Structures are given as structure tokens and as C-alpha cells.
PDB file with one MODEL, atoms N, CA, C and O in Angstrom:
MODEL        1
ATOM      1  N   MET A   1       8.633  17.656 -11.862  1.00  0.00           N
ATOM      2  CA  MET A   1       9.549  17.099 -10.892  1.00  0.00           C
ATOM      3  C   MET A   1      10.088  15.777 -11.421  1.00  0.00           C
ATOM      4  O   MET A   1       9.331  14.953 -11.933  1.00  0.00           O
ATOM      5  N   LYS A   2      11.379  15.577 -11.298  1.00  0.00           N
ATOM      6  CA  LYS A   2      12.010  14.347 -11.746  1.00  0.00           C
ATOM      7  C   LYS A   2      11.992  13.316 -10.627  1.00  0.00           C
ATOM      8  O   LYS A   2      12.047  13.669  -9.449  1.00  0.00           O
ATOM      9  N   ILE A   3      11.915  12.043 -10.996  1.00  0.00           N
ATOM     10  CA  ILE A   3      11.935  10.967 -10.012  1.00  0.00           C
ATOM     11  C   ILE A   3      13.196  11.029  -9.159  1.00  0.00           C
ATOM     12  O   ILE A   3      13.143  10.755  -7.960  1.00  0.00           O
ATOM     13  N   GLU A   4      14.325  11.383  -9.759  1.00  0.00           N
ATOM     14  CA  GLU A   4      15.591  11.427  -9.026  1.00  0.00           C
ATOM     15  C   GLU A   4      15.525  12.393  -7.845  1.00  0.00           C
ATOM     16  O   GLU A   4      16.246  12.215  -6.863  1.00  0.00           O
ATOM     17  N   ASP A   5      14.677  13.405  -7.927  1.00  0.00           N
ATOM     18  CA  ASP A   5      14.570  14.380  -6.847  1.00  0.00           C
ATOM     19  C   ASP A   5      13.918  13.791  -5.607  1.00  0.00           C
ATOM     20  O   ASP A   5      14.014  14.376  -4.528  1.00  0.00           O
ATOM     21  N   ASN A   6      13.262  12.658  -5.732  1.00  0.00           N
ATOM     22  CA  ASN A   6      12.476  12.115  -4.628  1.00  0.00           C
ATOM     23  C   ASN A   6      13.051  10.867  -3.988  1.00  0.00           C
ATOM     24  O   ASN A   6      12.414  10.331  -3.080  1.00  0.00           O
ATOM     25  N   TYR A   7      14.183  10.376  -4.386  1.00  0.00           N
ATOM     26  CA  TYR A   7      14.629   9.104  -3.840  1.00  0.00           C
ATOM     27  C   TYR A   7      15.570   9.326  -2.684  1.00  0.00           C
ATOM     28  O   TYR A   7      16.119  10.425  -2.598  1.00  0.00           O
ATOM     29  N   PRO A   8      15.809   8.398  -1.792  1.00  0.00           N
ATOM     30  CA  PRO A   8      15.001   7.200  -1.626  1.00  0.00           C
ATOM     31  C   PRO A   8      13.715   7.522  -0.867  1.00  0.00           C
ATOM     32  O   PRO A   8      13.648   8.517  -0.145  1.00  0.00           O
ATOM     33  N   SER A   9      12.716   6.694  -1.029  1.00  0.00           N
ATOM     34  CA  SER A   9      11.472   6.894  -0.289  1.00  0.00           C
ATOM     35  C   SER A   9      10.809   5.553  -0.011  1.00  0.00           C
ATOM     36  O   SER A   9      11.006   4.573  -0.728  1.00  0.00           O
ATOM     37  N   LEU A  10      10.031   5.545   1.036  1.00  0.00           N
ATOM     38  CA  LEU A  10       9.235   4.383   1.422  1.00  0.00           C
ATOM     39  C   LEU A  10       7.862   4.891   1.800  1.00  0.00           C
ATOM     40  O   LEU A  10       7.727   5.680   2.735  1.00  0.00           O
ATOM     41  N   ASP A  11       6.853   4.453   1.095  1.00  0.00           N
ATOM     42  CA  ASP A  11       5.477   4.851   1.386  1.00  0.00           C
ATOM     43  C   ASP A  11       4.689   3.628   1.814  1.00  0.00           C
ATOM     44  O   ASP A  11       4.879   2.535   1.280  1.00  0.00           O
ATOM     45  N   GLU A  12       3.798   3.819   2.783  1.00  0.00           N
ATOM     46  CA  GLU A  12       2.919   2.753   3.259  1.00  0.00           C
ATOM     47  C   GLU A  12       1.485   3.110   2.889  1.00  0.00           C
ATOM     48  O   GLU A  12       1.095   4.277   2.932  1.00  0.00           O
ATOM     49  N   PHE A  13       0.709   2.101   2.529  1.00  0.00           N
ATOM     50  CA  PHE A  13      -0.692   2.291   2.204  1.00  0.00           C
ATOM     51  C   PHE A  13      -1.518   1.360   3.084  1.00  0.00           C
ATOM     52  O   PHE A  13      -1.159   0.198   3.268  1.00  0.00           O
ATOM     53  N   ASP A  14      -2.618   1.864   3.627  1.00  0.00           N
ATOM     54  CA  ASP A  14      -3.446   1.065   4.523  1.00  0.00           C
ATOM     55  C   ASP A  14      -4.520   0.267   3.785  1.00  0.00           C
ATOM     56  O   ASP A  14      -5.517  -0.147   4.376  1.00  0.00           O
ATOM     57  N   TYR A  15      -4.303   0.062   2.505  1.00  0.00           N
ATOM     58  CA  TYR A  15      -5.206  -0.758   1.700  1.00  0.00           C
ATOM     59  C   TYR A  15      -4.399  -1.537   0.682  1.00  0.00           C
ATOM     60  O   TYR A  15      -3.241  -1.220   0.412  1.00  0.00           O
ATOM     61  N   SER A  16      -5.021  -2.558   0.120  1.00  0.00           N
ATOM     62  CA  SER A  16      -4.412  -3.349  -0.941  1.00  0.00           C
ATOM     63  C   SER A  16      -5.241  -3.187  -2.210  1.00  0.00           C
ATOM     64  O   SER A  16      -6.465  -3.083  -2.130  1.00  0.00           O
ATOM     65  N   PRO A  17      -4.611  -3.164  -3.367  1.00  0.00           N
ATOM     66  CA  PRO A  17      -5.386  -3.118  -4.599  1.00  0.00           C
ATOM     67  C   PRO A  17      -5.936  -4.497  -4.979  1.00  0.00           C
ATOM     68  O   PRO A  17      -6.638  -4.631  -5.981  1.00  0.00           O
ATOM     69  N   TYR A  18      -5.618  -5.520  -4.180  1.00  0.00           N
ATOM     70  CA  TYR A  18      -6.023  -6.897  -4.482  1.00  0.00           C
ATOM     71  C   TYR A  18      -6.867  -7.485  -3.360  1.00  0.00           C
ATOM     72  O   TYR A  18      -6.571  -7.292  -2.181  1.00  0.00           O
ATOM     73  N   ASN A  19      -7.900  -8.189  -3.729  1.00  0.00           N
ATOM     74  CA  ASN A  19      -8.714  -8.927  -2.773  1.00  0.00           C
ATOM     75  C   ASN A  19      -8.107 -10.325  -2.655  1.00  0.00           C
ATOM     76  O   ASN A  19      -8.640 -11.290  -3.204  1.00  0.00           O
ATOM     77  N   CYS A  20      -6.995 -10.426  -1.938  1.00  0.00           N
ATOM     78  CA  CYS A  20      -6.194 -11.646  -1.968  1.00  0.00           C
ATOM     79  C   CYS A  20      -6.169 -12.425  -0.658  1.00  0.00           C
ATOM     80  O   CYS A  20      -5.551 -13.488  -0.600  1.00  0.00           O
ATOM     81  N   LEU A  21      -6.804 -11.944   0.369  1.00  0.00           N
ATOM     82  CA  LEU A  21      -6.802 -12.630   1.660  1.00  0.00           C
ATOM     83  C   LEU A  21      -8.231 -12.865   2.136  1.00  0.00           C
ATOM     84  O   LEU A  21      -9.174 -12.224   1.672  1.00  0.00           O
ATOM     85  N   LYS A  22      -8.364 -13.782   3.053  1.00  0.00           N
ATOM     86  CA  LYS A  22      -9.679 -14.087   3.624  1.00  0.00           C
ATOM     87  C   LYS A  22     -10.212 -12.870   4.387  1.00  0.00           C
ATOM     88  O   LYS A  22      -9.450 -12.135   5.016  1.00  0.00           O
ATOM     89  N   ASP A  23     -11.495 -12.677   4.321  1.00  0.00           N
ATOM     90  CA  ASP A  23     -12.188 -11.613   5.070  1.00  0.00           C
ATOM     91  C   ASP A  23     -11.773 -10.202   4.679  1.00  0.00           C
ATOM     92  O   ASP A  23     -11.730  -9.316   5.532  1.00  0.00           O
ATOM     93  N   MET A  24     -11.465  -9.979   3.407  1.00  0.00           N
ATOM     94  CA  MET A  24     -11.134  -8.627   2.972  1.00  0.00           C
ATOM     95  C   MET A  24     -12.414  -7.882   2.636  1.00  0.00           C
ATOM     96  O   MET A  24     -13.375  -8.452   2.121  1.00  0.00           O
ATOM     97  N   LEU A  25     -12.398  -6.603   2.941  1.00  0.00           N
ATOM     98  CA  LEU A  25     -13.545  -5.734   2.747  1.00  0.00           C
ATOM     99  C   LEU A  25     -13.166  -4.647   1.757  1.00  0.00           C
ATOM    100  O   LEU A  25     -12.127  -4.005   1.913  1.00  0.00           O
ATOM    101  N   GLU A  26     -13.993  -4.431   0.741  1.00  0.00           N
ATOM    102  CA  GLU A  26     -13.716  -3.376  -0.235  1.00  0.00           C
ATOM    103  C   GLU A  26     -14.205  -2.054   0.350  1.00  0.00           C
ATOM    104  O   GLU A  26     -15.409  -1.848   0.500  1.00  0.00           O
ATOM    105  N   ILE A  27     -13.270  -1.155   0.682  1.00  0.00           N
ATOM    106  CA  ILE A  27     -13.618   0.125   1.308  1.00  0.00           C
ATOM    107  C   ILE A  27     -13.936   1.207   0.281  1.00  0.00           C
ATOM    108  O   ILE A  27     -14.699   2.133   0.559  1.00  0.00           O
ATOM    109  N   GLU A  28     -13.353   1.086  -0.893  1.00  0.00           N
ATOM    110  CA  GLU A  28     -13.605   1.942  -2.057  1.00  0.00           C
ATOM    111  C   GLU A  28     -13.369   1.057  -3.269  1.00  0.00           C
ATOM    112  O   GLU A  28     -12.752   0.001  -3.137  1.00  0.00           O
ATOM    113  N   PRO A  29     -13.838   1.451  -4.438  1.00  0.00           N
ATOM    114  CA  PRO A  29     -13.566   0.631  -5.617  1.00  0.00           C
ATOM    115  C   PRO A  29     -12.057   0.390  -5.795  1.00  0.00           C
ATOM    116  O   PRO A  29     -11.284   1.337  -5.942  1.00  0.00           O
ATOM    117  N   GLY A  30     -11.654  -0.880  -5.779  1.00  0.00           N
ATOM    118  CA  GLY A  30     -10.260  -1.243  -5.980  1.00  0.00           C
ATOM    119  C   GLY A  30      -9.376  -1.111  -4.756  1.00  0.00           C
ATOM    120  O   GLY A  30      -8.155  -1.215  -4.876  1.00  0.00           O
ATOM    121  N   LYS A  31      -9.955  -0.882  -3.567  1.00  0.00           N
ATOM    122  CA  LYS A  31      -9.182  -0.751  -2.323  1.00  0.00           C
ATOM    123  C   LYS A  31      -9.755  -1.703  -1.279  1.00  0.00           C
ATOM    124  O   LYS A  31     -10.933  -1.627  -0.931  1.00  0.00           O
ATOM    125  N   TYR A  32      -8.897  -2.606  -0.784  1.00  0.00           N
ATOM    126  CA  TYR A  32      -9.338  -3.647   0.138  1.00  0.00           C
ATOM    127  C   TYR A  32      -8.549  -3.594   1.437  1.00  0.00           C
ATOM    128  O   TYR A  32      -7.358  -3.282   1.446  1.00  0.00           O
ATOM    129  N   ARG A  33      -9.236  -3.907   2.538  1.00  0.00           N
ATOM    130  CA  ARG A  33      -8.603  -4.034   3.849  1.00  0.00           C
ATOM    131  C   ARG A  33      -9.086  -5.328   4.490  1.00  0.00           C
ATOM    132  O   ARG A  33     -10.144  -5.853   4.143  1.00  0.00           O
ATOM    133  N   ILE A  34      -8.297  -5.829   5.426  1.00  0.00           N
ATOM    134  CA  ILE A  34      -8.730  -6.972   6.219  1.00  0.00           C
ATOM    135  C   ILE A  34      -9.761  -6.439   7.211  1.00  0.00           C
ATOM    136  O   ILE A  34      -9.467  -5.532   7.990  1.00  0.00           O
ATOM    137  N   ALA A  35     -10.964  -6.999   7.182  1.00  0.00           N
ATOM    138  CA  ALA A  35     -12.099  -6.433   7.901  1.00  0.00           C
ATOM    139  C   ALA A  35     -11.818  -6.187   9.384  1.00  0.00           C
ATOM    140  O   ALA A  35     -12.072  -5.085   9.872  1.00  0.00           O
ATOM    141  N   HIS A  36     -11.315  -7.155  10.096  1.00  0.00           N
ATOM    142  CA  HIS A  36     -11.147  -6.994  11.545  1.00  0.00           C
ATOM    143  C   HIS A  36      -9.938  -6.143  11.933  1.00  0.00           C
ATOM    144  O   HIS A  36      -9.815  -5.754  13.094  1.00  0.00           O
ATOM    145  N   LEU A  37      -9.053  -5.849  10.997  1.00  0.00           N
ATOM    146  CA  LEU A  37      -7.886  -5.006  11.295  1.00  0.00           C
ATOM    147  C   LEU A  37      -8.095  -3.544  10.903  1.00  0.00           C
ATOM    148  O   LEU A  37      -7.322  -2.674  11.302  1.00  0.00           O
ATOM    149  N   GLU A  38      -9.137  -3.278  10.123  1.00  0.00           N
ATOM    150  CA  GLU A  38      -9.446  -1.937   9.634  1.00  0.00           C
ATOM    151  C   GLU A  38      -8.198  -1.311   9.008  1.00  0.00           C
ATOM    152  O   GLU A  38      -7.621  -1.902   8.095  1.00  0.00           O
ATOM    153  N   ASN A  39      -7.767  -0.136   9.469  1.00  0.00           N
ATOM    154  CA  ASN A  39      -6.590   0.519   8.884  1.00  0.00           C
ATOM    155  C   ASN A  39      -5.398   0.489   9.842  1.00  0.00           C
ATOM    156  O   ASN A  39      -4.577   1.405   9.821  1.00  0.00           O
ATOM    157  N   ARG A  40      -5.288  -0.533  10.672  1.00  0.00           N
ATOM    158  CA  ARG A  40      -4.246  -0.610  11.700  1.00  0.00           C
ATOM    159  C   ARG A  40      -2.887  -1.057  11.191  1.00  0.00           C
ATOM    160  O   ARG A  40      -1.879  -0.816  11.855  1.00  0.00           O
ATOM    161  N   ILE A  41      -2.830  -1.702  10.031  1.00  0.00           N
ATOM    162  CA  ILE A  41      -1.545  -2.182   9.514  1.00  0.00           C
ATOM    163  C   ILE A  41      -1.375  -1.742   8.066  1.00  0.00           C
ATOM    164  O   ILE A  41      -2.357  -1.591   7.340  1.00  0.00           O
ATOM    165  N   PRO A  42      -0.140  -1.537   7.649  1.00  0.00           N
ATOM    166  CA  PRO A  42       0.084  -1.265   6.227  1.00  0.00           C
ATOM    167  C   PRO A  42      -0.161  -2.526   5.410  1.00  0.00           C
ATOM    168  O   PRO A  42       0.241  -3.621   5.805  1.00  0.00           O
ATOM    169  N   MET A  43      -0.816  -2.366   4.279  1.00  0.00           N
ATOM    170  CA  MET A  43      -1.124  -3.507   3.413  1.00  0.00           C
ATOM    171  C   MET A  43      -0.194  -3.565   2.212  1.00  0.00           C
ATOM    172  O   MET A  43       0.069  -4.645   1.683  1.00  0.00           O
ATOM    173  N   VAL A  44       0.310  -2.408   1.774  1.00  0.00           N
ATOM    174  CA  VAL A  44       1.180  -2.330   0.603  1.00  0.00           C
ATOM    175  C   VAL A  44       2.256  -1.282   0.877  1.00  0.00           C
ATOM    176  O   VAL A  44       2.005  -0.263   1.519  1.00  0.00           O
ATOM    177  N   TYR A  45       3.457  -1.558   0.376  1.00  0.00           N
ATOM    178  CA  TYR A  45       4.555  -0.607   0.467  1.00  0.00           C
ATOM    179  C   TYR A  45       4.986  -0.203  -0.941  1.00  0.00           C
ATOM    180  O   TYR A  45       4.912  -1.000  -1.876  1.00  0.00           O
ATOM    181  N   ALA A  46       5.431   1.029  -1.079  1.00  0.00           N
ATOM    182  CA  ALA A  46       6.008   1.504  -2.323  1.00  0.00           C
ATOM    183  C   ALA A  46       7.432   1.969  -2.012  1.00  0.00           C
ATOM    184  O   ALA A  46       7.635   2.843  -1.169  1.00  0.00           O
ATOM    185  N   VAL A  47       8.398   1.392  -2.685  1.00  0.00           N
ATOM    186  CA  VAL A  47       9.795   1.717  -2.449  1.00  0.00           C
ATOM    187  C   VAL A  47      10.384   2.346  -3.707  1.00  0.00           C
ATOM    188  O   VAL A  47      10.216   1.830  -4.812  1.00  0.00           O
ATOM    189  N   LEU A  48      11.069   3.458  -3.523  1.00  0.00           N
ATOM    190  CA  LEU A  48      11.775   4.099  -4.616  1.00  0.00           C
ATOM    191  C   LEU A  48      13.228   4.240  -4.161  1.00  0.00           C
ATOM    192  O   LEU A  48      13.516   4.934  -3.186  1.00  0.00           O
ATOM    193  N   ALA A  49      14.139   3.577  -4.874  1.00  0.00           N
ATOM    194  CA  ALA A  49      15.544   3.570  -4.481  1.00  0.00           C
ATOM    195  C   ALA A  49      16.436   3.426  -5.715  1.00  0.00           C
ATOM    196  O   ALA A  49      15.971   3.130  -6.816  1.00  0.00           O
ATOM    197  N   THR A  50      17.708   3.642  -5.493  1.00  0.00           N
ATOM    198  CA  THR A  50      18.693   3.485  -6.547  1.00  0.00           C
ATOM    199  C   THR A  50      19.712   2.450  -6.120  1.00  0.00           C
ATOM    200  O   THR A  50      20.259   2.538  -5.021  1.00  0.00           O
ATOM    201  N   LYS A  51      19.972   1.483  -6.959  1.00  0.00           N
ATOM    202  CA  LYS A  51      20.985   0.471  -6.677  1.00  0.00           C
ATOM    203  C   LYS A  51      22.362   1.044  -7.004  1.00  0.00           C
ATOM    204  O   LYS A  51      22.578   1.640  -8.059  1.00  0.00           O
ATOM    205  N   LYS A  52      23.278   0.844  -6.069  1.00  0.00           N
ATOM    206  CA  LYS A  52      24.640   1.341  -6.290  1.00  0.00           C
ATOM    207  C   LYS A  52      25.555   0.200  -6.661  1.00  0.00           C
ATOM    208  O   LYS A  52      26.746   0.413  -6.888  1.00  0.00           O
TER     209      LYS A  52
ENDMDL
END
């Protein structure tokens, strides 16, 4: 599958690959969430788009 077949897209992830905020909890190796928010908010977005 070519990337062009999938654009535009917006994906949300309920974890961050970075332990960059206070009170983050590592839920799996390399996946962090804010402890008191659990999976209630998106932590990272992935955008695939083409500039015109």
C-alpha cells in the first residue's frame, strides 16, 4: 500500500512515547500516560497530509 492511498488522516494515541510530564506512569515499555487521567485524553497525534 502506498502512503498516497491513505491521506489525509489524523490518528490519536492515548499514550506518549516520552516521559515528559509530572506524574507520568509507564503502562508498557516506552508508553506513558498521565497517572490520574488514565486513557481519557489523547497524548500524541499523527497527521498525514499533503500541502497544496
